[in-house]
C-alpha positions as CSV (number, residue, x, y, z in Angstrom):
1,M,-18.8,-2.3,-16.9
2,E,-15.2,-3.1,-16.1
3,I,-14.1,0.5,-17.1
4,I,-16.9,1.9,-15.0
5,W,-15.5,0.3,-11.8
6,G,-12.1,1.8,-12.7
7,I,-13.7,5.3,-13.1
8,V,-15.5,4.8,-9.8
9,Y,-12.2,4.1,-8.1
10,V,-10.5,7.2,-9.6
11,I,-13.4,9.4,-8.3
12,L,-14.2,7.8,-4.9
13,A,-10.9,6.3,-3.7
14,P,-9.5,9.6,-2.3
15,F,-12.7,10.2,-0.3
16,A,-12.7,6.6,1.0
17,G,-9.0,6.7,1.6
18,G,-9.2,10.0,3.5
19,L,-12.1,8.8,5.6
20,L,-10.2,5.5,6.4
21,A,-7.2,7.6,7.4
22,G,-9.4,9.6,9.8
23,V,-10.9,6.5,11.3
24,D,-7.3,5.1,11.7
25,R,-6.2,8.2,13.5
26,K,-9.2,8.2,15.8
27,L,-8.9,4.5,16.7
28,T,-5.1,5.0,17.3
29,A,-5.9,7.9,19.6
30,R,-8.4,5.8,21.6
31,M,-5.9,3.0,22.0
32,Q,-3.5,5.6,23.4
33,R,-6.2,7.0,25.7
34,R,-6.5,10.2,23.8
35,V,-9.5,11.9,22.3
36,G,-7.9,12.2,18.9
37,P,-8.7,14.5,15.9
38,P,-12.1,14.5,14.1
39,V,-12.5,11.7,11.5
40,L,-12.5,14.3,8.7
41,Q,-9.2,15.8,9.9
42,P,-7.1,14.3,7.0
43,F,-9.3,16.3,4.6
44,Y,-8.8,19.5,6.6
45,D,-5.0,18.9,6.6
46,V,-4.8,18.3,2.8
47,L,-6.9,21.4,2.1
48,K,-4.7,23.4,4.4
49,L,-1.6,22.1,2.6
50,F,-3.0,23.2,-0.8
51,G,-3.5,26.7,0.6
52,K,0.1,26.9,2.0
53,E,3.0,28.5,0.1
54,N,5.0,25.7,-1.7
55,F,8.7,25.7,-0.8
56,E,10.5,23.4,-3.3
57,V,14.1,22.6,-2.6
58,N,14.3,21.3,-6.2
59,R,12.2,22.2,-9.1
60,L,11.8,18.6,-10.1
61,Q,10.3,17.6,-6.8
62,F,6.7,18.5,-7.6
63,P,6.7,16.9,-11.1
64,F,8.1,13.7,-9.5
65,M,5.4,13.6,-6.9
66,L,2.8,14.4,-9.4
67,C,4.0,11.4,-11.5
68,H,3.9,9.3,-8.3
69,L,0.2,10.2,-7.8
70,V,-0.7,9.6,-11.5
71,F,0.8,6.1,-11.6
72,M,-0.7,5.3,-8.2
73,V,-4.1,6.2,-9.6
74,Y,-3.4,4.3,-12.8
75,T,-2.4,1.2,-10.7
76,G,-5.7,1.2,-8.8
77,A,-7.7,1.9,-11.9
78,L,-6.1,-1.1,-13.6
79,F,-7.0,-3.3,-10.6
80,Y,-10.6,-2.2,-10.2
81,S,-11.2,-2.4,-13.9
82,G,-10.0,-6.0,-13.8
83,S,-6.9,-5.6,-15.9
84,D,-3.7,-7.6,-16.0
85,M,-2.2,-8.2,-12.6
86,L,1.4,-8.1,-13.9
87,L,0.7,-4.7,-15.5
88,M,-0.6,-3.4,-12.1
89,I,2.5,-4.5,-10.3
90,F,4.7,-2.9,-12.9
91,A,2.7,0.4,-12.6
92,L,3.0,0.2,-8.8
93,T,6.8,-0.1,-9.1
94,V,7.0,2.9,-11.4
95,A,4.9,4.9,-8.8
96,A,7.3,3.9,-6.1
97,T,10.3,4.9,-8.3
98,F,8.9,8.4,-8.7
99,L,8.4,8.7,-5.0
100,V,12.1,7.7,-4.4
101,L,13.2,10.3,-7.1
102,A,11.2,13.0,-5.4
103,A,13.0,12.2,-2.1
104,Y,16.4,12.1,-3.7
105,S,15.8,15.5,-5.4
106,A,16.0,17.1,-1.9
107,N,19.4,18.0,-0.6
108,S,18.8,16.5,2.9
109,P,20.4,13.5,4.6
110,Y,17.1,12.6,6.2
111,S,15.4,12.6,2.8
112,F,18.2,10.5,1.3
113,I,18.0,7.9,4.0
114,G,14.2,7.8,3.6
115,A,14.6,7.2,-0.1
116,Q,17.1,4.4,0.4
117,R,14.8,2.7,2.9
118,E,11.9,3.1,0.6
119,L,13.9,1.1,-2.0
120,V,14.3,-1.6,0.7
121,L,10.6,-1.7,1.2
122,V,10.1,-2.1,-2.5
123,L,12.5,-5.0,-2.5
124,S,10.6,-6.4,0.5
125,A,7.1,-6.2,-1.0
126,E,7.3,-6.5,-4.7
127,P,8.3,-10.2,-4.8
128,V,5.2,-11.1,-2.8
129,L,2.9,-9.3,-5.2
130,I,4.5,-11.1,-8.1
131,L,4.1,-14.5,-6.4
132,V,0.4,-13.6,-5.7
133,A,-0.1,-13.0,-9.4
134,A,1.7,-16.2,-10.2
135,G,-0.5,-18.1,-7.7
136,V,-3.7,-16.6,-9.1
137,F,-2.6,-17.7,-12.6
138,K,-1.8,-21.2,-11.4
139,V,-5.2,-21.6,-9.9
140,T,-7.4,-19.8,-12.5
141,G,-5.3,-19.9,-15.7
142,T,-5.3,-16.1,-16.2
143,F,-3.6,-12.9,-15.0
144,R,-6.7,-10.8,-15.7
145,L,-8.4,-10.1,-12.4
146,Y,-12.1,-10.3,-13.4
147,E,-11.6,-13.4,-15.5
148,A,-9.8,-15.0,-12.5
149,V,-12.7,-14.1,-10.2
150,A,-15.3,-15.3,-12.7
151,T,-13.8,-18.8,-12.6
152,G,-15.4,-19.2,-9.2
153,N,-12.2,-20.5,-7.5
154,E,-11.9,-19.7,-3.8
155,L,-8.5,-18.2,-3.9
156,I,-8.1,-18.3,-0.1
157,K,-8.6,-22.1,-0.2
158,F,-5.8,-22.7,-2.7
159,L,-3.5,-19.8,-1.7
160,P,-3.5,-19.5,2.1
161,G,0.3,-19.2,2.3
162,L,0.3,-16.4,-0.3
163,F,-2.5,-14.6,1.6
164,L,-0.4,-14.7,4.8
165,C,2.5,-13.2,2.8
166,L,0.2,-10.5,1.4
167,F,-1.0,-9.6,4.9
168,Y,2.7,-9.3,5.9
169,V,3.3,-7.0,2.9
170,F,0.1,-5.1,3.8
171,T,1.8,-3.8,6.9
172,I,4.9,-2.8,4.9
173,K,2.9,-1.0,2.2
174,L,0.8,0.8,4.8
175,R,4.0,2.0,6.4
176,K,2.9,1.0,9.8
177,S,5.1,-0.3,12.7
178,P,7.2,-2.3,12.8
179,F,7.9,-1.5,9.1
180,D,7.6,2.3,9.1
181,I,11.3,2.7,8.3
182,S,11.1,5.1,5.4
183,Y,8.1,7.3,6.1
184,S,6.0,7.4,9.2
185,H,2.8,9.2,10.2
186,H,4.5,9.8,13.5
187,A,7.6,11.9,13.8
188,H,9.3,9.6,16.3
189,Q,12.1,8.2,14.2
190,E,15.8,9.0,14.0
191,I,15.2,10.2,10.4
192,V,12.2,12.3,11.5
193,K,9.7,12.1,8.6
194,G,12.0,10.3,6.2
195,I,11.1,10.8,2.5
196,S,8.6,13.6,3.4
197,T,11.1,15.6,5.5
198,E,11.7,18.2,2.7
199,I,8.3,18.0,1.2
200,S,5.8,20.7,2.0
201,G,2.7,22.5,0.7
202,R,0.9,21.2,-2.3
203,T,3.6,18.6,-2.9
204,L,3.0,17.1,0.5
205,A,-0.7,17.2,-0.2
206,L,-0.1,15.1,-3.4
207,L,1.8,12.6,-1.3
208,E,-1.1,12.2,1.2
209,I,-3.7,11.8,-1.6
210,S,-1.5,9.2,-3.3
211,H,-1.3,7.3,0.0
212,W,-5.1,7.3,0.2
213,Y,-5.3,5.9,-3.3
214,E,-2.7,3.2,-2.5
215,N,-4.6,2.1,0.7
216,I,-7.8,1.5,-1.2
217,F,-5.9,-0.4,-3.9
218,L,-4.3,-2.6,-1.3
219,L,-7.6,-3.3,0.4
220,G,-8.8,-4.5,-3.0
221,F,-6.0,-7.0,-3.0
222,I,-7.1,-8.4,0.3
223,F,-10.7,-8.6,-0.9
224,M,-9.7,-10.5,-4.0
225,F,-9.0,-13.6,-2.0
226,F,-12.6,-13.7,-0.8
227,A,-14.3,-12.3,-3.9
228,F,-16.5,-15.5,-4.1
229,S,-18.4,-14.0,-1.2
230,P,-18.6,-10.2,-1.3
231,V,-20.0,-9.9,2.2
232,L,-17.3,-12.1,3.7
233,G,-14.7,-10.3,1.6
234,V,-15.7,-6.9,2.9
235,A,-15.7,-8.2,6.5
236,V,-12.3,-9.8,6.2
237,T,-10.9,-6.7,4.5
238,L,-12.1,-4.4,7.3
239,L,-10.8,-6.8,10.0
240,A,-7.4,-6.9,8.2
241,Y,-7.2,-3.1,8.4
242,L,-8.3,-3.1,12.0
243,A,-5.6,-5.7,12.7
244,E,-3.0,-3.4,11.1
245,I,-4.0,-0.6,13.4
246,V,-3.5,-2.9,16.4
247,I,-0.1,-4.0,15.1
248,D,0.9,-0.4,14.5
249,N,0.2,0.5,18.1
250,S,1.7,-2.6,19.7
251,N,5.0,-3.0,18.0
252,A,8.3,-1.1,17.9
253,R,9.9,-0.3,14.6
254,L,12.3,-2.8,13.2
255,R,15.7,-2.1,11.7
256,W,15.7,-2.1,7.8
257,Q,17.8,-5.2,7.8
258,W,15.2,-7.2,9.7
259,T,12.4,-5.8,7.5
260,L,14.1,-7.1,4.4
261,V,15.2,-10.5,5.8
262,S,11.9,-11.3,7.5
263,S,9.9,-10.4,4.4
264,W,12.0,-12.6,2.2
265,L,11.9,-15.5,4.6
266,I,8.1,-15.2,4.8
267,T,8.0,-15.1,1.0
268,L,10.2,-18.1,0.5
269,I,8.7,-20.3,3.2
270,F,5.0,-19.5,2.9
271,G,4.6,-18.1,-0.6
272,G,7.1,-20.4,-2.3
273,G,5.8,-23.4,-0.3
274,N,2.2,-22.6,-1.4
275,L,3.3,-22.6,-5.1
276,V,5.2,-25.8,-4.7
277,A,2.1,-27.4,-3.0
278,L,0.0,-26.3,-5.9
279,Y,2.4,-27.8,-8.4
280,L,2.5,-31.1,-6.5
281,A,-1.3,-31.2,-6.3
282,G,-1.5,-30.8,-10.0
283,R,-3.4,-27.5,-10.0
């Protein structure tokens, strides 16, 4: 049964992720008093990209992006099949590494800067995910997701500080303002489109699809804290994503220095404090 959920993720995640992206763009347009594109526009865009001629500035760019997609799919499949959380985080880091390599393979200053800032985002987000895994182990005694959920522990009750950290990282991983420093869905930055500046055609389509997979994986991380009540978990997850859309449209982009410093402060204060409290409580 666990493997089946992993297969379901592999098959359905791009459709759910693309639909979510369409809703995101529609709600963003409404907030800006625009009509906005159709909800299915992300699918039209990707299909159009696959039909375009692929201009590669480096022959390694497409293989790097393909590896990024494969490891992103692998990460989500591990999560939804209830595998080891540390292995998921490792696979997610490998996926990010291939994305950075794809950006570095392009001979473009904008792409280089985007790659460097993507590394900053990895440094900002990964410690939180590791602490979340450590917190889950501290409460449940296992790193395996389904075994942790089966213990019946209400993770949000024992790990509120880590949930706050995870929500902060959620904004970073979704690449929404104020943390869209390496790659933005809106070409309004001084580095234009950052890591995707020199990516086009089917290579760009792979990037979009991998982003859809990543979004569904991240939503699962939010749901995990409320897995004791599936209905509540789905409601909180959707509200969290809606909150991200509001944040994206109401905040200006931060400098990369503030992104790194703020994420580490949040991690140390709330995440580290949560783990210390668990230790003192004898959990």
